[in-house]
PDB file of all heavy atoms in Angstrom:
ATOM      1  N   MET A   1     -14.862   8.011   7.017  1.00  0.00           N
ATOM      2  CA  MET A   1     -14.755   7.593   5.598  1.00  0.00           C
ATOM      3  C   MET A   1     -15.112   8.759   4.719  1.00  0.00           C
ATOM      4  O   MET A   1     -16.033   9.538   5.018  1.00  0.00           O
ATOM      5  CB  MET A   1     -15.659   6.394   5.331  1.00  0.00           C
ATOM      6  CG  MET A   1     -15.383   5.736   4.028  1.00  0.00           C
ATOM      7  SD  MET A   1     -16.161   4.132   4.033  1.00  0.00           S
ATOM      8  CE  MET A   1     -15.644   3.542   2.508  1.00  0.00           C
ATOM      9  N   ALA A   2     -14.463   8.908   3.604  1.00  0.00           N
ATOM     10  CA  ALA A   2     -14.626  10.104   2.725  1.00  0.00           C
ATOM     11  C   ALA A   2     -15.979   9.941   1.982  1.00  0.00           C
ATOM     12  O   ALA A   2     -16.434   8.777   1.654  1.00  0.00           O
ATOM     13  CB  ALA A   2     -13.509  10.173   1.753  1.00  0.00           C
ATOM     14  N   ASP A   3     -16.553  11.041   1.700  1.00  0.00           N
ATOM     15  CA  ASP A   3     -17.805  11.061   0.934  1.00  0.00           C
ATOM     16  C   ASP A   3     -17.446  10.694  -0.531  1.00  0.00           C
ATOM     17  O   ASP A   3     -16.395  11.012  -1.066  1.00  0.00           O
ATOM     18  CB  ASP A   3     -18.417  12.485   0.987  1.00  0.00           C
ATOM     19  CG  ASP A   3     -19.774  12.585   0.342  1.00  0.00           C
ATOM     20  OD1 ASP A   3     -20.409  11.494   0.228  1.00  0.00           O
ATOM     21  OD2 ASP A   3     -20.190  13.666  -0.005  1.00  0.00           O
ATOM     22  N   LYS A   4     -18.328  10.087  -1.210  1.00  0.00           N
ATOM     23  CA  LYS A   4     -18.085   9.617  -2.608  1.00  0.00           C
ATOM     24  C   LYS A   4     -17.934  10.790  -3.553  1.00  0.00           C
ATOM     25  O   LYS A   4     -17.302  10.638  -4.630  1.00  0.00           O
ATOM     26  CB  LYS A   4     -19.239   8.738  -3.109  1.00  0.00           C
ATOM     27  CG  LYS A   4     -19.253   7.400  -2.333  1.00  0.00           C
ATOM     28  CD  LYS A   4     -20.206   6.488  -2.876  1.00  0.00           C
ATOM     29  CE  LYS A   4     -20.245   5.206  -2.006  1.00  0.00           C
ATOM     30  NZ  LYS A   4     -20.431   4.025  -2.753  1.00  0.00           N
ATOM     31  N   GLU A   5     -18.440  11.882  -3.280  1.00  0.00           N
ATOM     32  CA  GLU A   5     -18.328  13.100  -4.116  1.00  0.00           C
ATOM     33  C   GLU A   5     -16.982  13.845  -3.913  1.00  0.00           C
ATOM     34  O   GLU A   5     -16.589  14.653  -4.637  1.00  0.00           O
ATOM     35  CB  GLU A   5     -19.496  14.073  -3.848  1.00  0.00           C
ATOM     36  CG  GLU A   5     -20.805  13.479  -4.112  1.00  0.00           C
ATOM     37  CD  GLU A   5     -21.058  13.178  -5.618  1.00  0.00           C
ATOM     38  OE1 GLU A   5     -20.545  13.972  -6.431  1.00  0.00           O
ATOM     39  OE2 GLU A   5     -21.736  12.169  -5.942  1.00  0.00           O
ATOM     40  N   GLU A   6     -16.341  13.483  -2.745  1.00  0.00           N
ATOM     41  CA  GLU A   6     -15.107  14.234  -2.377  1.00  0.00           C
ATOM     42  C   GLU A   6     -13.874  13.472  -2.752  1.00  0.00           C
ATOM     43  O   GLU A   6     -13.769  12.276  -2.555  1.00  0.00           O
ATOM     44  CB  GLU A   6     -15.173  14.366  -0.857  1.00  0.00           C
ATOM     45  CG  GLU A   6     -14.182  15.338  -0.246  1.00  0.00           C
ATOM     46  CD  GLU A   6     -14.365  15.417   1.219  1.00  0.00           C
ATOM     47  OE1 GLU A   6     -15.530  15.552   1.684  1.00  0.00           O
ATOM     48  OE2 GLU A   6     -13.369  15.373   1.961  1.00  0.00           O
ATOM     49  N   ASP A   7     -12.904  14.121  -3.416  1.00  0.00           N
ATOM     50  CA  ASP A   7     -11.598  13.509  -3.744  1.00  0.00           C
ATOM     51  C   ASP A   7     -10.748  13.486  -2.531  1.00  0.00           C
ATOM     52  O   ASP A   7     -10.702  14.384  -1.675  1.00  0.00           O
ATOM     53  CB  ASP A   7     -10.905  14.300  -4.791  1.00  0.00           C
ATOM     54  CG  ASP A   7     -11.640  14.224  -6.156  1.00  0.00           C
ATOM     55  OD1 ASP A   7     -12.348  13.216  -6.363  1.00  0.00           O
ATOM     56  OD2 ASP A   7     -11.430  15.111  -6.974  1.00  0.00           O
ATOM     57  N   VAL A   8     -10.002  12.360  -2.362  1.00  0.00           N
ATOM     58  CA  VAL A   8      -9.082  12.187  -1.282  1.00  0.00           C
ATOM     59  C   VAL A   8      -7.655  12.311  -1.915  1.00  0.00           C
ATOM     60  O   VAL A   8      -7.325  11.626  -2.801  1.00  0.00           O
ATOM     61  CB  VAL A   8      -9.253  10.812  -0.639  1.00  0.00           C
ATOM     62  CG1 VAL A   8      -8.173  10.636   0.450  1.00  0.00           C
ATOM     63  CG2 VAL A   8     -10.647  10.649  -0.089  1.00  0.00           C
ATOM     64  N   HIS A   9      -6.900  13.278  -1.301  1.00  0.00           N
ATOM     65  CA  HIS A   9      -5.491  13.490  -1.812  1.00  0.00           C
ATOM     66  C   HIS A   9      -4.598  13.111  -0.658  1.00  0.00           C
ATOM     67  O   HIS A   9      -4.667  13.714   0.459  1.00  0.00           O
ATOM     68  CB  HIS A   9      -5.330  14.962  -2.229  1.00  0.00           C
ATOM     69  CG  HIS A   9      -6.182  15.354  -3.352  1.00  0.00           C
ATOM     70  ND1 HIS A   9      -5.860  14.949  -4.634  1.00  0.00           N
ATOM     71  CD2 HIS A   9      -7.400  16.048  -3.395  1.00  0.00           C
ATOM     72  CE1 HIS A   9      -6.821  15.468  -5.414  1.00  0.00           C
ATOM     73  NE2 HIS A   9      -7.713  16.109  -4.720  1.00  0.00           N
ATOM     74  N   LEU A  10      -3.700  12.196  -0.938  1.00  0.00           N
ATOM     75  CA  LEU A  10      -2.741  11.756   0.114  1.00  0.00           C
ATOM     76  C   LEU A  10      -1.307  12.031  -0.404  1.00  0.00           C
ATOM     77  O   LEU A  10      -1.074  11.899  -1.634  1.00  0.00           O
ATOM     78  CB  LEU A  10      -2.890  10.276   0.479  1.00  0.00           C
ATOM     79  CG  LEU A  10      -4.205   9.859   1.095  1.00  0.00           C
ATOM     80  CD1 LEU A  10      -4.236   8.310   1.158  1.00  0.00           C
ATOM     81  CD2 LEU A  10      -4.391  10.481   2.451  1.00  0.00           C
ATOM     82  N   THR A  11      -0.410  12.252   0.479  1.00  0.00           N
ATOM     83  CA  THR A  11       0.985  12.358   0.031  1.00  0.00           C
ATOM     84  C   THR A  11       1.498  10.909  -0.204  1.00  0.00           C
ATOM     85  O   THR A  11       0.867   9.940   0.184  1.00  0.00           O
ATOM     86  CB  THR A  11       1.928  13.028   1.129  1.00  0.00           C
ATOM     87  OG1 THR A  11       1.881  12.149   2.276  1.00  0.00           O
ATOM     88  CG2 THR A  11       1.367  14.377   1.478  1.00  0.00           C
ATOM     89  N   ARG A  12       2.640  10.810  -0.785  1.00  0.00           N
ATOM     90  CA  ARG A  12       3.237   9.433  -1.063  1.00  0.00           C
ATOM     91  C   ARG A  12       3.450   8.688   0.232  1.00  0.00           C
ATOM     92  O   ARG A  12       3.248   7.510   0.312  1.00  0.00           O
ATOM     93  CB  ARG A  12       4.532   9.657  -1.841  1.00  0.00           C
ATOM     94  CG  ARG A  12       5.153   8.343  -2.286  1.00  0.00           C
ATOM     95  CD  ARG A  12       6.401   8.521  -2.998  1.00  0.00           C
ATOM     96  NE  ARG A  12       6.105   9.251  -4.286  1.00  0.00           N
ATOM     97  CZ  ARG A  12       7.071   9.686  -5.060  1.00  0.00           C
ATOM     98  NH1 ARG A  12       8.313   9.639  -4.717  1.00  0.00           N
ATOM     99  NH2 ARG A  12       6.748  10.410  -6.107  1.00  0.00           N
ATOM    100  N   THR A  13       3.981   9.371   1.248  1.00  0.00           N
ATOM    101  CA  THR A  13       4.225   8.726   2.505  1.00  0.00           C
ATOM    102  C   THR A  13       2.945   8.302   3.229  1.00  0.00           C
ATOM    103  O   THR A  13       2.864   7.187   3.789  1.00  0.00           O
ATOM    104  CB  THR A  13       5.017   9.624   3.461  1.00  0.00           C
ATOM    105  OG1 THR A  13       6.222  10.022   2.738  1.00  0.00           O
ATOM    106  CG2 THR A  13       5.417   8.955   4.705  1.00  0.00           C
ATOM    107  N   GLU A  14       1.946   9.128   3.180  1.00  0.00           N
ATOM    108  CA  GLU A  14       0.650   8.735   3.765  1.00  0.00           C
ATOM    109  C   GLU A  14       0.026   7.550   3.009  1.00  0.00           C
ATOM    110  O   GLU A  14      -0.565   6.640   3.685  1.00  0.00           O
ATOM    111  CB  GLU A  14      -0.326   9.862   3.747  1.00  0.00           C
ATOM    112  CG  GLU A  14       0.036  11.045   4.674  1.00  0.00           C
ATOM    113  CD  GLU A  14      -0.827  12.222   4.402  1.00  0.00           C
ATOM    114  OE1 GLU A  14      -1.381  12.413   3.329  1.00  0.00           O
ATOM    115  OE2 GLU A  14      -0.982  13.010   5.437  1.00  0.00           O
ATOM    116  N   ALA A  15       0.095   7.480   1.728  1.00  0.00           N
ATOM    117  CA  ALA A  15      -0.479   6.347   0.978  1.00  0.00           C
ATOM    118  C   ALA A  15       0.271   5.084   1.232  1.00  0.00           C
ATOM    119  O   ALA A  15      -0.367   4.010   1.287  1.00  0.00           O
ATOM    120  CB  ALA A  15      -0.468   6.682  -0.498  1.00  0.00           C
ATOM    121  N   ARG A  16       1.576   5.147   1.434  1.00  0.00           N
ATOM    122  CA  ARG A  16       2.347   3.914   1.700  1.00  0.00           C
ATOM    123  C   ARG A  16       2.244   3.469   3.164  1.00  0.00           C
ATOM    124  O   ARG A  16       2.494   2.316   3.475  1.00  0.00           O
ATOM    125  CB  ARG A  16       3.823   4.146   1.409  1.00  0.00           C
ATOM    126  CG  ARG A  16       4.257   3.922  -0.003  1.00  0.00           C
ATOM    127  CD  ARG A  16       5.772   3.765  -0.115  1.00  0.00           C
ATOM    128  NE  ARG A  16       6.527   4.701   0.727  1.00  0.00           N
ATOM    129  CZ  ARG A  16       7.101   5.796   0.333  1.00  0.00           C
ATOM    130  NH1 ARG A  16       6.975   6.122  -0.931  1.00  0.00           N
ATOM    131  NH2 ARG A  16       7.717   6.572   1.136  1.00  0.00           N
ATOM    132  N   GLY A  17       1.869   4.336   4.033  1.00  0.00           N
ATOM    133  CA  GLY A  17       1.728   4.006   5.443  1.00  0.00           C
ATOM    134  C   GLY A  17       3.066   4.120   6.157  1.00  0.00           C
ATOM    135  O   GLY A  17       3.238   3.677   7.317  1.00  0.00           O
ATOM    136  N   GLY A  18       4.002   4.853   5.644  1.00  0.00           N
ATOM    137  CA  GLY A  18       5.249   5.042   6.344  1.00  0.00           C
ATOM    138  C   GLY A  18       6.372   5.441   5.336  1.00  0.00           C
ATOM    139  O   GLY A  18       6.158   5.452   4.095  1.00  0.00           O
ATOM    140  N   SER A  19       7.540   5.592   5.832  1.00  0.00           N
ATOM    141  CA  SER A  19       8.688   5.892   4.941  1.00  0.00           C
ATOM    142  C   SER A  19       9.307   4.617   4.501  1.00  0.00           C
ATOM    143  O   SER A  19       9.205   3.495   5.126  1.00  0.00           O
ATOM    144  CB  SER A  19       9.757   6.733   5.711  1.00  0.00           C
ATOM    145  OG  SER A  19      10.237   5.974   6.782  1.00  0.00           O
ATOM    146  N   SER A  20       9.996   4.659   3.393  1.00  0.00           N
ATOM    147  CA  SER A  20      10.698   3.491   2.913  1.00  0.00           C
ATOM    148  C   SER A  20      12.214   3.756   2.968  1.00  0.00           C
ATOM    149  O   SER A  20      12.683   4.792   2.491  1.00  0.00           O
ATOM    150  CB  SER A  20      10.307   3.189   1.462  1.00  0.00           C
ATOM    151  OG  SER A  20      10.941   3.956   0.535  1.00  0.00           O
ATOM    152  N   ASN A  21      12.880   2.827   3.599  1.00  0.00           N
ATOM    153  CA  ASN A  21      14.358   2.886   3.596  1.00  0.00           C
ATOM    154  C   ASN A  21      14.881   2.034   2.427  1.00  0.00           C
ATOM    155  O   ASN A  21      14.144   1.135   1.893  1.00  0.00           O
ATOM    156  CB  ASN A  21      14.935   2.514   4.921  1.00  0.00           C
ATOM    157  CG  ASN A  21      14.439   1.142   5.420  1.00  0.00           C
ATOM    158  OD1 ASN A  21      13.780   0.396   4.707  1.00  0.00           O
ATOM    159  ND2 ASN A  21      14.647   0.806   6.612  1.00  0.00           N
ATOM    160  N   HIS A  22      16.045   2.272   2.052  1.00  0.00           N
ATOM    161  CA  HIS A  22      16.582   1.605   0.869  1.00  0.00           C
ATOM    162  C   HIS A  22      17.397   0.317   1.203  1.00  0.00           C
ATOM    163  O   HIS A  22      18.181  -0.162   0.474  1.00  0.00           O
ATOM    164  CB  HIS A  22      17.449   2.519   0.021  1.00  0.00           C
ATOM    165  CG  HIS A  22      16.664   3.691  -0.434  1.00  0.00           C
ATOM    166  ND1 HIS A  22      15.696   3.557  -1.423  1.00  0.00           N
ATOM    167  CD2 HIS A  22      16.650   4.986  -0.035  1.00  0.00           C
ATOM    168  CE1 HIS A  22      15.149   4.740  -1.645  1.00  0.00           C
ATOM    169  NE2 HIS A  22      15.707   5.628  -0.814  1.00  0.00           N
ATOM    170  N   VAL A  23      17.139  -0.187   2.426  1.00  0.00           N
ATOM    171  CA  VAL A  23      17.826  -1.426   2.838  1.00  0.00           C
ATOM    172  C   VAL A  23      17.211  -2.664   2.145  1.00  0.00           C
ATOM    173  O   VAL A  23      17.975  -3.641   1.796  1.00  0.00           O
ATOM    174  CB  VAL A  23      17.718  -1.599   4.375  1.00  0.00           C
ATOM    175  CG1 VAL A  23      18.295  -2.892   4.834  1.00  0.00           C
ATOM    176  CG2 VAL A  23      18.370  -0.434   5.109  1.00  0.00           C
ATOM    177  N   THR A  24      15.976  -2.592   1.810  1.00  0.00           N
ATOM    178  CA  THR A  24      15.325  -3.774   1.257  1.00  0.00           C
ATOM    179  C   THR A  24      15.820  -4.152  -0.117  1.00  0.00           C
ATOM    180  O   THR A  24      15.785  -5.321  -0.525  1.00  0.00           O
ATOM    181  CB  THR A  24      13.815  -3.518   1.139  1.00  0.00           C
ATOM    182  OG1 THR A  24      13.563  -2.304   0.379  1.00  0.00           O
ATOM    183  CG2 THR A  24      13.173  -3.391   2.456  1.00  0.00           C
ATOM    184  N   ARG A  25      16.427  -3.174  -0.856  1.00  0.00           N
ATOM    185  CA  ARG A  25      16.931  -3.590  -2.186  1.00  0.00           C
ATOM    186  C   ARG A  25      18.269  -4.375  -2.068  1.00  0.00           C
ATOM    187  O   ARG A  25      18.656  -5.000  -3.031  1.00  0.00           O
ATOM    188  CB  ARG A  25      17.197  -2.287  -3.021  1.00  0.00           C
ATOM    189  CG  ARG A  25      18.406  -1.490  -2.571  1.00  0.00           C
ATOM    190  CD  ARG A  25      18.658  -0.360  -3.463  1.00  0.00           C
ATOM    191  NE  ARG A  25      17.553   0.601  -3.386  1.00  0.00           N
ATOM    192  CZ  ARG A  25      17.522   1.710  -4.097  1.00  0.00           C
ATOM    193  NH1 ARG A  25      18.424   1.964  -4.937  1.00  0.00           N
ATOM    194  NH2 ARG A  25      16.501   2.515  -3.959  1.00  0.00           N
ATOM    195  N   TYR A  26      18.894  -4.409  -0.912  1.00  0.00           N
ATOM    196  CA  TYR A  26      20.109  -5.168  -0.756  1.00  0.00           C
ATOM    197  C   TYR A  26      19.811  -6.567  -0.125  1.00  0.00           C
ATOM    198  O   TYR A  26      20.757  -7.438  -0.107  1.00  0.00           O
ATOM    199  CB  TYR A  26      21.046  -4.448   0.171  1.00  0.00           C
ATOM    200  CG  TYR A  26      21.436  -3.086  -0.415  1.00  0.00           C
ATOM    201  CD1 TYR A  26      21.070  -1.905   0.227  1.00  0.00           C
ATOM    202  CD2 TYR A  26      22.251  -3.028  -1.544  1.00  0.00           C
ATOM    203  CE1 TYR A  26      21.427  -0.675  -0.327  1.00  0.00           C
ATOM    204  CE2 TYR A  26      22.560  -1.827  -2.117  1.00  0.00           C
ATOM    205  CZ  TYR A  26      22.175  -0.608  -1.446  1.00  0.00           C
ATOM    206  OH  TYR A  26      22.512   0.550  -1.954  1.00  0.00           O
ATOM    207  N   VAL A  27      18.634  -6.855   0.382  1.00  0.00           N
ATOM    208  CA  VAL A  27      18.358  -8.082   1.010  1.00  0.00           C
ATOM    209  C   VAL A  27      18.422  -9.281   0.071  1.00  0.00           C
ATOM    210  O   VAL A  27      19.107 -10.264   0.401  1.00  0.00           O
ATOM    211  CB  VAL A  27      16.953  -8.053   1.649  1.00  0.00           C
ATOM    212  CG1 VAL A  27      16.526  -9.414   2.164  1.00  0.00           C
ATOM    213  CG2 VAL A  27      16.931  -7.050   2.824  1.00  0.00           C
ATOM    214  N   LEU A  28      17.873  -9.200  -1.116  1.00  0.00           N
ATOM    215  CA  LEU A  28      17.914 -10.301  -2.050  1.00  0.00           C
ATOM    216  C   LEU A  28      19.306 -10.640  -2.567  1.00  0.00           C
ATOM    217  O   LEU A  28      19.734 -11.835  -2.494  1.00  0.00           O
ATOM    218  CB  LEU A  28      16.978 -10.046  -3.202  1.00  0.00           C
ATOM    219  CG  LEU A  28      16.887 -11.161  -4.277  1.00  0.00           C
ATOM    220  CD1 LEU A  28      16.352 -12.450  -3.684  1.00  0.00           C
ATOM    221  CD2 LEU A  28      16.071 -10.716  -5.473  1.00  0.00           C
ATOM    222  N   PRO A  29      20.106  -9.697  -3.001  1.00  0.00           N
ATOM    223  CA  PRO A  29      21.446 -10.049  -3.454  1.00  0.00           C
ATOM    224  C   PRO A  29      22.382 -10.552  -2.347  1.00  0.00           C
ATOM    225  O   PRO A  29      23.138 -11.567  -2.576  1.00  0.00           O
ATOM    226  CB  PRO A  29      22.039  -8.737  -4.072  1.00  0.00           C
ATOM    227  CG  PRO A  29      20.938  -7.755  -4.147  1.00  0.00           C
ATOM    228  CD  PRO A  29      19.788  -8.263  -3.310  1.00  0.00           C
ATOM    229  N   ILE A  30      22.265 -10.029  -1.160  1.00  0.00           N
ATOM    230  CA  ILE A  30      23.088 -10.477  -0.040  1.00  0.00           C
ATOM    231  C   ILE A  30      22.661 -11.873   0.322  1.00  0.00           C
ATOM    232  O   ILE A  30      23.531 -12.808   0.517  1.00  0.00           O
ATOM    233  CB  ILE A  30      23.005  -9.489   1.120  1.00  0.00           C
ATOM    234  CG1 ILE A  30      23.768  -8.238   0.743  1.00  0.00           C
ATOM    235  CG2 ILE A  30      23.672 -10.146   2.387  1.00  0.00           C
ATOM    236  CD1 ILE A  30      23.621  -7.113   1.797  1.00  0.00           C
ATOM    237  N   SER A  31      21.370 -12.161   0.411  1.00  0.00           N
ATOM    238  CA  SER A  31      20.926 -13.480   0.881  1.00  0.00           C
ATOM    239  C   SER A  31      21.258 -14.457  -0.218  1.00  0.00           C
ATOM    240  O   SER A  31      21.644 -15.629   0.084  1.00  0.00           O
ATOM    241  CB  SER A  31      19.464 -13.485   1.231  1.00  0.00           C
ATOM    242  OG  SER A  31      18.689 -13.116   0.118  1.00  0.00           O
ATOM    243  N   LEU A  32      21.132 -14.126  -1.465  1.00  0.00           N
ATOM    244  CA  LEU A  32      21.462 -15.029  -2.599  1.00  0.00           C
ATOM    245  C   LEU A  32      22.933 -15.400  -2.537  1.00  0.00           C
ATOM    246  O   LEU A  32      23.365 -16.571  -2.729  1.00  0.00           O
ATOM    247  CB  LEU A  32      21.116 -14.429  -3.885  1.00  0.00           C
ATOM    248  CG  LEU A  32      21.315 -15.224  -5.129  1.00  0.00           C
ATOM    249  CD1 LEU A  32      20.490 -16.506  -5.114  1.00  0.00           C
ATOM    250  CD2 LEU A  32      21.004 -14.431  -6.367  1.00  0.00           C
ATOM    251  N   ALA A  33      23.769 -14.444  -2.317  1.00  0.00           N
ATOM    252  CA  ALA A  33      25.208 -14.655  -2.210  1.00  0.00           C
ATOM    253  C   ALA A  33      25.555 -15.553  -1.039  1.00  0.00           C
ATOM    254  O   ALA A  33      26.339 -16.469  -1.144  1.00  0.00           O
ATOM    255  CB  ALA A  33      25.975 -13.304  -2.067  1.00  0.00           C
ATOM    256  N   LEU A  34      24.869 -15.376   0.140  1.00  0.00           N
ATOM    257  CA  LEU A  34      25.093 -16.211   1.254  1.00  0.00           C
ATOM    258  C   LEU A  34      24.736 -17.641   1.052  1.00  0.00           C
ATOM    259  O   LEU A  34      25.387 -18.629   1.427  1.00  0.00           O
ATOM    260  CB  LEU A  34      24.341 -15.631   2.490  1.00  0.00           C
ATOM    261  CG  LEU A  34      24.953 -14.368   3.097  1.00  0.00           C
ATOM    262  CD1 LEU A  34      24.069 -13.908   4.189  1.00  0.00           C
ATOM    263  CD2 LEU A  34      26.380 -14.616   3.583  1.00  0.00           C
ATOM    264  N   VAL A  35      23.605 -17.821   0.306  1.00  0.00           N
ATOM    265  CA  VAL A  35      23.187 -19.180  -0.054  1.00  0.00           C
ATOM    266  C   VAL A  35      24.092 -19.861  -0.969  1.00  0.00           C
ATOM    267  O   VAL A  35      24.441 -21.026  -0.801  1.00  0.00           O
ATOM    268  CB  VAL A  35      21.725 -19.167  -0.654  1.00  0.00           C
ATOM    269  CG1 VAL A  35      21.369 -20.467  -1.299  1.00  0.00           C
ATOM    270  CG2 VAL A  35      20.762 -18.780   0.394  1.00  0.00           C
ATOM    271  N   VAL A  36      24.673 -19.118  -1.991  1.00  0.00           N
ATOM    272  CA  VAL A  36      25.616 -19.697  -2.886  1.00  0.00           C
ATOM    273  C   VAL A  36      26.891 -20.095  -2.185  1.00  0.00           C
ATOM    274  O   VAL A  36      27.398 -21.197  -2.396  1.00  0.00           O
ATOM    275  CB  VAL A  36      25.888 -18.702  -4.087  1.00  0.00           C
ATOM    276  CG1 VAL A  36      27.101 -19.158  -4.901  1.00  0.00           C
ATOM    277  CG2 VAL A  36      24.647 -18.571  -4.984  1.00  0.00           C
ATOM    278  N   ILE A  37      27.336 -19.238  -1.288  1.00  0.00           N
ATOM    279  CA  ILE A  37      28.558 -19.544  -0.504  1.00  0.00           C
ATOM    280  C   ILE A  37      28.321 -20.751   0.348  1.00  0.00           C
ATOM    281  O   ILE A  37      29.191 -21.600   0.505  1.00  0.00           O
ATOM    282  CB  ILE A  37      28.984 -18.329   0.339  1.00  0.00           C
ATOM    283  CG1 ILE A  37      29.500 -17.219  -0.598  1.00  0.00           C
ATOM    284  CG2 ILE A  37      30.025 -18.681   1.370  1.00  0.00           C
ATOM    285  CD1 ILE A  37      29.691 -15.882   0.103  1.00  0.00           C
ATOM    286  N   LEU A  38      27.165 -20.818   1.007  1.00  0.00           N
ATOM    287  CA  LEU A  38      26.817 -21.996   1.845  1.00  0.00           C
ATOM    288  C   LEU A  38      26.799 -23.270   1.045  1.00  0.00           C
ATOM    289  O   LEU A  38      27.364 -24.266   1.472  1.00  0.00           O
ATOM    290  CB  LEU A  38      25.448 -21.793   2.497  1.00  0.00           C
ATOM    291  CG  LEU A  38      24.999 -22.887   3.448  1.00  0.00           C
ATOM    292  CD1 LEU A  38      25.894 -22.923   4.673  1.00  0.00           C
ATOM    293  CD2 LEU A  38      23.565 -22.623   3.841  1.00  0.00           C
ATOM    294  N   PHE A  39      26.205 -23.250  -0.192  1.00  0.00           N
ATOM    295  CA  PHE A  39      26.199 -24.423  -1.012  1.00  0.00           C
ATOM    296  C   PHE A  39      27.661 -24.842  -1.422  1.00  0.00           C
ATOM    297  O   PHE A  39      27.992 -26.014  -1.475  1.00  0.00           O
ATOM    298  CB  PHE A  39      25.414 -24.239  -2.246  1.00  0.00           C
ATOM    299  CG  PHE A  39      23.898 -24.409  -1.990  1.00  0.00           C
ATOM    300  CD1 PHE A  39      23.028 -23.703  -2.792  1.00  0.00           C
ATOM    301  CD2 PHE A  39      23.414 -25.236  -0.980  1.00  0.00           C
ATOM    302  CE1 PHE A  39      21.640 -23.879  -2.565  1.00  0.00           C
ATOM    303  CE2 PHE A  39      22.051 -25.309  -0.745  1.00  0.00           C
ATOM    304  CZ  PHE A  39      21.156 -24.656  -1.534  1.00  0.00           C
ATOM    305  N   ILE A  40      28.497 -23.916  -1.694  1.00  0.00           N
ATOM    306  CA  ILE A  40      29.888 -24.183  -2.057  1.00  0.00           C
ATOM    307  C   ILE A  40      30.596 -24.861  -0.861  1.00  0.00           C
ATOM    308  O   ILE A  40      31.292 -25.807  -0.998  1.00  0.00           O
ATOM    309  CB  ILE A  40      30.599 -22.953  -2.578  1.00  0.00           C
ATOM    310  CG1 ILE A  40      30.050 -22.503  -3.881  1.00  0.00           C
ATOM    311  CG2 ILE A  40      32.108 -23.122  -2.625  1.00  0.00           C
ATOM    312  CD1 ILE A  40      30.569 -21.202  -4.335  1.00  0.00           C
ATOM    313  N   VAL A  41      30.400 -24.337   0.290  1.00  0.00           N
ATOM    314  CA  VAL A  41      31.007 -24.832   1.512  1.00  0.00           C
ATOM    315  C   VAL A  41      30.476 -26.265   1.758  1.00  0.00           C
ATOM    316  O   VAL A  41      31.275 -27.207   2.055  1.00  0.00           O
ATOM    317  CB  VAL A  41      30.762 -23.942   2.751  1.00  0.00           C
ATOM    318  CG1 VAL A  41      31.107 -24.679   4.034  1.00  0.00           C
ATOM    319  CG2 VAL A  41      31.547 -22.609   2.571  1.00  0.00           C
ATOM    320  N   ILE A  42      29.167 -26.491   1.614  1.00  0.00           N
ATOM    321  CA  ILE A  42      28.638 -27.814   1.802  1.00  0.00           C
ATOM    322  C   ILE A  42      29.206 -28.820   0.788  1.00  0.00           C
ATOM    323  O   ILE A  42      29.517 -29.984   1.170  1.00  0.00           O
ATOM    324  CB  ILE A  42      27.046 -27.740   1.730  1.00  0.00           C
ATOM    325  CG1 ILE A  42      26.511 -27.045   2.940  1.00  0.00           C
ATOM    326  CG2 ILE A  42      26.517 -29.164   1.597  1.00  0.00           C
ATOM    327  CD1 ILE A  42      25.016 -26.806   2.879  1.00  0.00           C
ATOM    328  N   LEU A  43      29.376 -28.441  -0.460  1.00  0.00           N
ATOM    329  CA  LEU A  43      29.894 -29.329  -1.505  1.00  0.00           C
ATOM    330  C   LEU A  43      31.348 -29.636  -1.180  1.00  0.00           C
ATOM    331  O   LEU A  43      31.833 -30.747  -1.400  1.00  0.00           O
ATOM    332  CB  LEU A  43      29.808 -28.696  -2.891  1.00  0.00           C
ATOM    333  CG  LEU A  43      28.420 -28.705  -3.517  1.00  0.00           C
ATOM    334  CD1 LEU A  43      28.418 -27.931  -4.785  1.00  0.00           C
ATOM    335  CD2 LEU A  43      28.026 -30.142  -3.737  1.00  0.00           C
ATOM    336  N   MET A  44      32.183 -28.647  -0.702  1.00  0.00           N
ATOM    337  CA  MET A  44      33.550 -28.932  -0.380  1.00  0.00           C
ATOM    338  C   MET A  44      33.682 -29.843   0.829  1.00  0.00           C
ATOM    339  O   MET A  44      34.555 -30.692   0.858  1.00  0.00           O
ATOM    340  CB  MET A  44      34.278 -27.636  -0.074  1.00  0.00           C
ATOM    341  CG  MET A  44      34.393 -26.748  -1.298  1.00  0.00           C
ATOM    342  SD  MET A  44      35.165 -25.194  -0.948  1.00  0.00           S
ATOM    343  CE  MET A  44      36.689 -25.475  -1.711  1.00  0.00           C
ATOM    344  N   VAL A  45      32.800 -29.736   1.783  1.00  0.00           N
ATOM    345  CA  VAL A  45      32.844 -30.603   2.991  1.00  0.00           C
ATOM    346  C   VAL A  45      32.356 -31.960   2.691  1.00  0.00           C
ATOM    347  O   VAL A  45      32.824 -32.995   3.169  1.00  0.00           O
ATOM    348  CB  VAL A  45      32.071 -29.948   4.144  1.00  0.00           C
ATOM    349  CG1 VAL A  45      31.912 -30.864   5.318  1.00  0.00           C
ATOM    350  CG2 VAL A  45      32.693 -28.641   4.595  1.00  0.00           C
ATOM    351  N   TRP A  46      31.358 -32.047   1.832  1.00  0.00           N
ATOM    352  CA  TRP A  46      30.721 -33.372   1.484  1.00  0.00           C
ATOM    353  C   TRP A  46      31.721 -34.290   0.805  1.00  0.00           C
ATOM    354  O   TRP A  46      31.588 -35.505   0.979  1.00  0.00           O
ATOM    355  CB  TRP A  46      29.505 -33.061   0.585  1.00  0.00           C
ATOM    356  CG  TRP A  46      28.616 -34.228   0.444  1.00  0.00           C
ATOM    357  CD1 TRP A  46      28.737 -35.248  -0.439  1.00  0.00           C
ATOM    358  CD2 TRP A  46      27.446 -34.496   1.204  1.00  0.00           C
ATOM    359  NE1 TRP A  46      27.697 -36.158  -0.296  1.00  0.00           N
ATOM    360  CE2 TRP A  46      26.918 -35.734   0.673  1.00  0.00           C
ATOM    361  CE3 TRP A  46      26.750 -33.846   2.198  1.00  0.00           C
ATOM    362  CZ2 TRP A  46      25.714 -36.210   1.201  1.00  0.00           C
ATOM    363  CZ3 TRP A  46      25.632 -34.383   2.657  1.00  0.00           C
ATOM    364  CH2 TRP A  46      25.113 -35.589   2.190  1.00  0.00           C
ATOM    365  N   ARG A  47      32.566 -33.775   0.010  1.00  0.00           N
ATOM    366  CA  ARG A  47      33.546 -34.657  -0.769  1.00  0.00           C
ATOM    367  C   ARG A  47      34.535 -35.264   0.102  1.00  0.00           C
ATOM    368  O   ARG A  47      35.095 -35.049   0.928  1.00  0.00           O
ATOM    369  CB  ARG A  47      34.236 -33.845  -1.860  1.00  0.00           C
ATOM    370  CG  ARG A  47      33.207 -33.460  -2.949  1.00  0.00           C
ATOM    371  CD  ARG A  47      33.927 -32.717  -4.028  1.00  0.00           C
ATOM    372  NE  ARG A  47      32.965 -32.491  -5.099  1.00  0.00           N
ATOM    373  CZ  ARG A  47      33.279 -31.998  -6.244  1.00  0.00           C
ATOM    374  NH1 ARG A  47      34.487 -31.727  -6.543  1.00  0.00           N
ATOM    375  NH2 ARG A  47      32.350 -31.809  -7.169  1.00  0.00           N
TER     376      ARG A  47
END
């Protein structure tokens, strides 16, 4: 553990604990579109 008098400098990747890929920004819109399509299919079959 670092001494209280000593500053700790971390890189962005070290502070996050790993690299970030940009796949996560597509998860919400794709899953939302799939849910909407599923609801439309269910409504069409239900009638």
